N, C-alpha and C positions, 0 to 999 in steps of 0.2 A: 906745278907738280901740285901744290895747295888745290887748283880748283878740281882737279881728277880724284884726289881724295876726297874733295866734299862730295862729288858726286855719287863716288861710290860707296861712302857712308850712307847718304840717303838713299839709294837701293838696297842695300841690305837692310835698312833700317825699316822700309815700308813694304817691302817683298812677303814678311809674313802675314801682315793686315789683308796683304792683297790675296793673297793664297786664302784666307781667313773667310774672305768676300766671296771669293769664287766658290768656294765646297766648305760651306757652313755647317751641311749637317753630316759630313763622312765621318769626320772625328766623333762626332756623337753618338753614330750608330754601330760603326763598326765594332767598336770596342764593345759591345753588348752583341754577341751572337745568341739567338734565342734558338730554343728547340721546344717541337710540337710533336707529339704522341698521340696517334690516332687511331680507332679500330679500323680494319679494311672493310670496305663497304659503307661506311660512314661519311661524313663531310669533315673538310677539314680547312682552316682559316690561317694562310701565313700571314702576319701582322708587317704592317708597313705604314707607319703614320710619321707625318712632319713632326718635329720636335715642339714641344706646347709654346717655347720661348720663340720660336719662329712664326708659328700660329697668330701670336699676338703683335706680332711686328708686320704680318702683312695684313691684308684688308680681310673683311669678314667671308668673302671668295677669291678664291687665287684665280689668276688672268686664264685666258683661254688656252693659249700657245702653251701645253704642257704635254708631253710624252713619258711614256711610262715601259720599262723594259723588264720582263722576269725570264731569268736563266737559271738552268739547273745545273750542278756541276755532278750529278751523279753521287756517289758515296764520298769522295773528297773534292778540295778545292783543285787538286792536282790535274782532275781528267778535264779534259776537254769540253767547256758548257755547250748547251744548245739553248736556243729560244722555245721558250714555254709559251709566253704571250707579250705580244707589242701593241703599244697603241701608240700612234703618230700623234702629230699636232694636229691633223685634221680630223683625228678622231677613228680612222683607220685601223682596223684590228686584225692582227695575223697571229694564229695559232698554230701550236705544233700538230701534226697530222695524229700524232698517238695521244695527244690528251686531247683532242675536239671531240666534242664540245662540254666536255668536265672540266674547263678552267674558264673562268671569269675575273673580272676585277669587282670588288664588293661595293665600290662606291663606283657606277660606272661615270658620273657627272665628272670626275676628278677636280672638284672644286671647294673640298672641304677636307682637304690634306689627309686622306683615306685612303691609300694606294695598295691595301691589303690584296692578296690572291686567294680566290676561292675555288676548291677542287672538290668535287662531287660527282660519282663517288670515289674515295680513294682505293687505288689499287695497290697490289705489295710492290708492283714496281715503279712506284711515286718515290720512291725512298731515294733522300740524298739530300745535298746542300742548295738552297735556292736564292738567288741574288734578285735585287730589283735594284733598278736606276730608273731615278725619276728626275727629268730635265724641265725647268721652265727660266724664261728669260736666260739668264748667262749663269745659272746655279744647276750644280748636281748634286742628287742627294742618292743614297743608297743604303739599303737594307739586307741582312744575312739572317738565314731562317734556316734551321736542319730539322727535317720533316722525317719523321720516323714511324712507323707501323706496326700496328700490334694487330696479330691474326688469331681469331678465335674459328676454331673447326668444329662443326657436328659430323658426328657417323654413326648412324646413316644421316646424310643431310637431309634438309628441312624438304616436308614436313616431318617433325619427330611425331612417333605413335607411340598411343599412351601403351605402358607395359612393355614396350620394344626395349632391348639393350640400347644405351646411349653412351657414346664416349665423345667428352669434350675437351679439346686440347688448347692449348694456350702458349703461343710462343711471338717474339717480336725481332726486328731488324737490329736490336741490340748486339754488339760483337762480343761483349764480356760473357763470363762464364754464368751459368743460371744458378742461381743457389736455393730457389725456395719459389714455390707457387701456392698462392692462396686463393679460395674461391668463396666468395659471399653471394649468397641469396637472401633476399629481402633485407638489407642491413637496417631499415627500421627497428625499434625497440621493439619487441614482442616475442611470441611463442615460434613465430614462422622464421626467424632469423635464425640463419646457419651457414657455418664457417669452417672450410675442410683445407688442409696444408698440407702438400707434399714435396717430396723433393723433386718430382717428375712434373710436367706441365700437363697432364691427363688426367681428367676426372671422370670416372664410370657410376653410371646409374643405372642398377640391374631392371628395375622396372617403374619405369618412371610413371608418375602419377599427375593429376592436374595440379597438386600442391607442388609438384617442381616448377612449373611454370612461374614466369614471371621476370622481375631483374637479377641478373646475375652480374658480378662483377670478379674478373682475374686479375691478381697482383703477382708482378715478375720482379722479384730482388735479384739483382745479380753480384760478382763479387766485386764490382767495383762500387758498391752500394746504392747504385742507381735503383730506383724502385717505379716502376712502369704500371700501368694499370688501364684498364677497358672494360667498358658496360655494356651489356647487350641484354636482348630480351629474348628470351626463349619461349617459343610457341610451342605448344604440344597440342596435336588433332586429337582428340577426345570427347569425351561427355559430359556435358554440365552437371552439376548435382554432386550429392554423394557417391562414393564408390559402389556401394551396394544398397540400392532405395527399397522402399517399403513403402506399398500404397495401404493404406485401411480404407476399407470401405464396407458400409451395410449391407447386409443381406437384402437382396431383391433391388438394389440401387445402381447406378451405374457408375463403371470406374475406368478412368484414363492412364494408363501405363505410359510412363516418360520416356522417351528416348531423343536426347538432343544433341546433337554434336557442337565442342566448341567452337569453332570458327566455321565459316561457309567453306567446303570444299574447293569453290571456283577462285578463293584467295591463293591457293596453294596451284591454281592450273590445273584442277581434277573436274570434268563435267559428268563422268558415270557415277551414279551415286543409286543404289540400292539398299533396302531394310528387309530384313527378314525376321519375322516374330515366330517363337515356339513356345509350347508349354511340356513343361518337364513332368511327364504324367508315367507312373511305373519305371523310373530309370530311361524312358525312351522320351526322345523330344517329338512333339506333335506341332506340324505345322498350323499356325493362327491367321498367319497374312504377310501378303508382301507389297512395298509399296517404292514407288521410282519418283524422286523428284529433287530435279536439277539445282531448281531456284531456292530451295530450302533447307534446312540444317536440323530441321525438328520431324520424327518419325515417331507417332507416338499410337498406341494400340489402345481401342475404343471397346470397352466391354458393356453393352446395353443394359444387362441385368446379372449381378455376379449372385452365385451360393458360395456354399460351402465347398462343392464339388471344382469349382473355377480357383478356388484359394492354390496357392504354390508357387513355383519359380517359373519365371518366364525370362526368356531370354532374348535380346534385341542384337542381330549381326548386321552390322552397315559397311557393305563394300564399297570401298573409295578407289577407283584406280584398280588395280593390282593387290590391293590389299585390303583387309578384313579385320574389324576391330569390333568387338561384341561388349554386351552389360548384362549382368542378370538384375531381375527386378521381382521382387518379391509382393504377392499380392495376399495381404490378412485381411478376412471377412468376419467381420463381429454381428454377431446372432445372440436372440434373446432366447431361452427355452423357460417355459411357464411351468412350474410343478402341477398345475390342472390345465387340463387343453379345454379350449372354448370359452364360453360365459363362466364366471365364478359366482358361486351363491352367496350372499351377505353373511360374516360372521365365520365361514372358512381360514384356513391359515394357507398364505400365500407365498411360493417361494418364487422369484423371477432372478433367472441365473444367466450373465452376460458372458460369452466364451468367444474366445478370439482364436483364431488358427493361427499356426505357426508366431507366434509370441517370439519376440525377440529378447523377454527376461527383465525388459525394466517400465513396462508399461504398468499404469495404476487406472484404476474405473473409479468412476463416480456417476450416481443415481440422481435425476433429478425428475420433480413431479411436474408437468406442463399444465397449466388450465388455461383453457379457451376464452378470452376475454372479447365478447362483442365490442364492435368499434360502431361509429355512425355509419360508415360506407360496409356494416356488415360483414367486416373481414374477421377472422380468426387472428387473435394474437396471444401467440405463446408466450406464457411469466411461468418463472419459476417459481415452485412453491417449497417452502419448507419441510423438511423429512421430519419432524417431530414426532415421537411417538413410535417412529420404526426403528427396530435393533441394528439396520444394515444401512448406514449412509454410504459410504467409501467400502470399495471393495466389489468384486466379481456379482456377488449374492446380494440382493435385495430380498428381507424378510416382512412380510406384513402379518402380522398374528391374528388378527380379525380383519377382515376386509368389510368395510365397509361404504357409504355413497361418498364419501369425502376423497376415498381411491379411485373413483370412476375418471376416467380419462387417459391421457397420454403418460408413459413414463420413458425418459430417454436416460439412455446408459453411456457416457461419454468416457473414451481412452484417451490418457494423457501418458505424454511421455518428457524426456527434458528439455525438448524444444517446445512445447506446449500441447494444445488438443491436437490427437492424430485423427481422431474420427468417431461416430456416433451412430447409436441403431436407437429406434423407438419402438416401443410395445403399448399396443392402445388396449386398455384394462377394461372389460364388459362387465358389470354386476348385476345377477337378477335376484329377485324375491325380495328386493328392498322393502316396499311398505305395502301394507294390504289398506283398500279401501273401506270409508266408513257405512257404506251399504252393507254390505255382507255383515258387519258386527251388529248392527241393529236387527237385521233379521235372524240372527241365529239367537240373538236374547229374548226375540219373540216367540221362537219354535220352543228354548227353553223353559219359558214360562207357561206355556201351553202344556206342555209335557208336566209339569209340577202340579199345574189344577186339576187336570185329569186324574193324576194319581191320587190328589186329595179325595176326589168326590169317589173313586172305585173305594178307599179306605173306608169313606162315612158308611157307605151301602153295606161294605161286610160288616161293619159293626152293628148296623141297624139290623141284618139279619140274624146274628148272633142273639142279639137280645129277645127276637121273636122266638127262638127256638126256646131260649130259657123260658120264657113265658108259657109257652104252651105246656112245658113239663110242669112249671109252678110258677104261678103268676105271682109276681112281687110288686105289682105295681097297678091296682084296678083301673085307675084312672086312663091309663092308658091301651085299655083292653079294648074299649069302646073305639078307640079311633083306629085301632089296625084290623079288630076283629070284622071276620064277614058272616052275615047272617045268613044262613043255610036251611030250610024248613028240613024236619029231621023226624022220625017216627021210630017208636021202640021195636026192637026186635028180641022177640022172646026165643031163648035158646035153651034148652034144657041140658045144662051144663052146669052140674054140682049145685041146681038151684038157685041159679042167679039170674039177675037179666042184665049185659051188656048194652051201651050204649056207643055208636059210632059215631064220631064229627066228622066231617068235611072241612 
């Protein structure tokens, strides 16, 4: 009797130790059932690792003979489980037909204690309780993971077209009552971060823009205080750049109007792409060009030489499949109008007026004088010069009170906006009558001197003639009489007139 009692005592004493040796990981893992929430369409990893204590006790790598069996219980442990993935001792894998080839082990070697299950992509029907059984030698380990799926639905489905109504809904497989849904857009700090909360799980965007694209996160809060969230990337098929671009071009120069899609249409399975350009003139659209390109997402319009008549609003309409998206582009032409047409005479007052068609109201103007400085390679390099002495430096009008030779050359009017320099136009100023050569000046002086001398001699002759006339009447200077008198023979003429004789002298 004592011997039987001793045997029974030893059996009941050693039984717990033996059970602990056979299933050392079972009690460690079952007490910690994990939950994993993932978004439908993304990847999920159901974790199952050997305990750290057991890993230290084992060698660096586990023995070759290891088998792993993953089963899914459906919605609860009470449902009949079915095999998801099984890896036998020989390495042969068996996968459920419905989940093939979406499931695999994260560590296919099974030698590092990682037996996690990977599902790519996750579907809504994958919801349920998963159980893993790992066997090697005489030991068995088990893991229990509950997989929940969050579904984000877009209406209309992808691709989302710019400016078309978009509805985004978010729900999950959680069975409690939904209390609140919050949407977070670009959660990093900054003005682009936005948050929307509502009682329903649907968010409506009336006119989606490219600024609405990017990272979104929906957060679901339930009555049992469970909080679930999922992140997704919203792609919008629209146009790159600002919503209403403006292109600034100088009169006479070329201009390229942009029309570039945000994504290549082939990324959404669309192959038929055509772009139509039109110009809004007098309330009517005039066709400017049609281009088809399947392998590109850019459809620019090239204008070789623009003028004020080309300015205005252009429309680029891109047909992608059975849908059409359009964007308006404004062409603003910069021109310079001088107050004096053609070459300008030195000393004149000149106004250069820089005008801009279709101004947006925020532009500012700056005038710069460019001097051409020759280099060793005989190339002209434009260098800015100060506008000292001119009454207008900033603004659309440049005034030069008195044009001089230093003003000759190229004047540039630059247009600036909040984003920087937008465009520029150049005007070439030509000045006439700048200098008179030295030879004409000398000749003019000689002619003046000759005229003066001639007048002097004529004046002297007149003076002498007057003096001789006075002497003929009453000579006052006898000494001069012999110098200027002419001796002519004469004879007396007798006339019987009052008894006197008169003498005539020539």
